[in-house]
C-alpha positions, -999 to 999 in steps of 0.1 A, spaced: 154 629 -340 157 591 -347 146 565 -322 181 552 -317 194 587 -310 166 594 -285 173 561 -268 210 569 -265 202 603 -250 178 588 -226 204 563 -214 231 590 -210 207 613 -192 196 585 -169 232 578 -160 238 615 -152 207 614 -131 218 583 -112 253 599 -106 237 631 -93 215 613 -69 243 591 -58 267 620 -51 239 638 -32 233 607 -11 270 603 -3 271 640 7 240 637 29 255 606 45 287 623 54 268 653 68 247 629 89 278 612 103 295 645 111 266 663 127 248 655 159 211 658 165 193 677 192 179 712 193 191 735 165 202 706 143 181 718 114 195 753 117 230 741 118 224 718 88 209 747 67 239 768 75 264 743 60 274 748 23 277 710 19 240 707 25 232 731 -3 255 712 -26 235 680 -18 203 699 -25 217 711 -58 228 676 -68 194 662 -60 178 689 -82 203 682 -110 194 645 -108 157 652 -109 161 675 -140 182 649 -158 156 623 -149 128 645 -164 149 651 -195 155 614 -199 118 607 -198 114 632 -226 137 612 -249 130 576 -237 102 555 -225 94 550 -188 102 513 -190 138 522 -199 144 553 -177 130 540 -144 150 509 -141 182 529 -149 174 552 -120 180 522 -97 217 525 -106 219 552 -80 224 525 -53 252 508 -74 269 541 -80 267 553 -44 284 523 -29 319 528 -45 316 566 -42 308 563 -5 335 537 1 361 559 -17 352 588 5 356 566 36 388 552 23 376 516 24 366 489 0 330 478 -7 324 445 9 311 415 -9 280 415 12 273 451 2 277 442 -35 254 413 -32 228 433 -14 230 461 -40 226 436 -69 197 419 -52 180 452 -46 187 464 -81 172 432 -96 141 436 -75 137 472 -85 141 465 -121 115 437 -119 90 459 -101 94 489 -124 94 468 -156 58 457 -150 45 491 -138 24 507 -165 29 544 -173 4 569 -160 -23 579 -185 -21 616 -194 -57 623 -183 -55 604 -150 -51 625 -119 -63 627 -82 -93 648 -75 -94 671 -45 -110 646 -21 -84 619 -30 -56 644 -27 -67 653 9 -71 616 18 -37 607 4 -21 637 22 -37 628 56 -28 591 53 7 599 42 13 623 71 1 597 96 23 571 81 54 594 81 48 603 117 46 566 127 77 556 107 97 585 120 88 579 156 98 542 154 130 551 136 139 576 162 134 550 189 157 526 171 183 553 167 184 559 204 187 521 212 213 515 184 192 486 171 199 470 138 182 487 109 182 521 124 173 548 99 152 525 77 119 540 91 131 575 80 142 561 47 108 545 41 90 577 50 113 596 27 105 573 -3 67 575 5 69 613 7 87 616 -26 62 592 -43 32 613 -30 49 645 -42 54 630 -76 17 619 -77 6 654 -67 30 669 -93 14 648 -120 -21 659 -108 -11 696 -109 4 694 -144 -26 675 -157 -50 701 -141 -31 730 -155 -31 714 -189 -69 713 -188 -76 744 -167 -73 755 -131 -86 728 -108 -123 733 -100 -128 759 -128 -119 796 -130 -127 801 -93 -105 772 -82 -72 789 -80 -69 781 -43 -68 744 -52 -39 750 -74 -21 769 -47 -29 741 -22 -14 715 -46 17 736 -51 22 740 -13 17 703 -7 42 694 -34 68 717 -19 61 703 15 65 667 5 96 674 -15 113 692 14 101 666 38 114 637 17 148 654 15 150 660 53 138 625 61 165 610 39 190 632 57 178 617 90 179 582 75 216 585 66 225 587 102 221 549 102 246 545 72 244 549 35 237 516 16 206 503 34 187 536 38 194 545 1 181 511 -10 150 515 11 144 550 -4 147 536 -39 124 507 -31 97 525 -12 93 553 -38 81 531 -67 62 508 -43 42 537 -29 37 552 -64 24 518 -76 0 516 -46 -14 551 -54 -17 543 -91 -35 509 -86 -58 521 -58 -68 555 -70 -58 560 -107 -71 527 -121 -37 515 -132 -26 479 -132 6 459 -138 15 448 -173 9 412 -184 -22 408 -161 -18 381 -134 18 375 -145 26 411 -139 13 409 -103 35 378 -97 65 395 -112 59 426 -90 56 404 -59 87 385 -67 106 417 -74 95 431 -40 108 399 -23 141 400 -41 146 437 -33 137 430 3 164 403 4 189 429 -9 179 454 18 184 427 45 219 420 32 227 457 32 213 461 67 232 432 83 264 439 64 277 403 71 313 397 61 335 367 64 364 367 87 388 370 57 371 401 43 372 423 74 387 422 108 359 441 126 322 436 127 303 465 111 286 486 137 304 470 166 321 501 179 319 510 215 342 539 218 373 519 208 394 534 180 411 513 153 445 520 168 437 507 202 444 471 210 415 451 222 420 422 246 396 393 248 393 370 278 380 335 273 364 319 303 349 285 303 337 260 329 369 240 327 393 270 325 406 282 358 410 319 364 447 315 369 471 286 367 473 268 401 507 267 417 522 232 416 520 213 448 554 207 465 570 173 459 570 154 491 603 135 496 603 109 524 629 111 550 658 88 546 656 55 565 680 53 595 710 31 589 709 -3 607 731 -7 638 762 -28 634 
């Protein structure tokens, strides 16, 4: 197969992967908005066919992504994966029968630009680089503690209705997926050589497989919880925290570095700042008065069909107009005597 044909296939498969992930995110977001939490929420979720459609779409997106990596380089496929956010916005808006606001488009483009800059300077993993057993256990323990902290803070923000609710779950989901990918790469490398630890180390292979399955399922459930706070901002954070966590693992434990030396580090830092700006725009959802008649998130049990009355009170505005004082007319003067 020629290089041009492989590149075209890689692009097409990357677009299919982005569409699969976007459809799955929209489906998860609609499930999150339609279902309540509490006891038995997970059981109710697993009993809904829409959830399994979302799982299947995520799996299809992952398979298309792996196939795209087979035909194209990482530097081409990974940035195209960030199109998931751009595709999810119009799909979600169409399902909600609304238009994508200008603030959402700006936030998506900022996030996409930051992700492309971050991934473009991230070097591919060397085939023989993998985590050893001690590093695997350390990464697992640190990740579990981080996920527990992020999830607890996100739950607290969910209950209070604070801005940015769900972003903690989204960050935890991205981190869990990144660790699952790192462990998957470790497992495939170990199996290509031999069983980890030699012929008697089969239990290490089983441990890696169990951890990979746990992080994959945990990342999916954490993203489901994140979408209770909306679609765009949590999806942007998931797409941002995943490569960021993978880059941290690669640089700290696998001896990787960013391309272009010091310039690569500067580009990665600038990309992170740009992507963070996009997440802020998606979180706040600011709109001008001409673009929307309601403020996003400002719903206090009032439906769109109910009129809302506003009272303006000021220091110089009386509660009610004062009744005019009666006009005093003086009595007529007596006529002089003749």
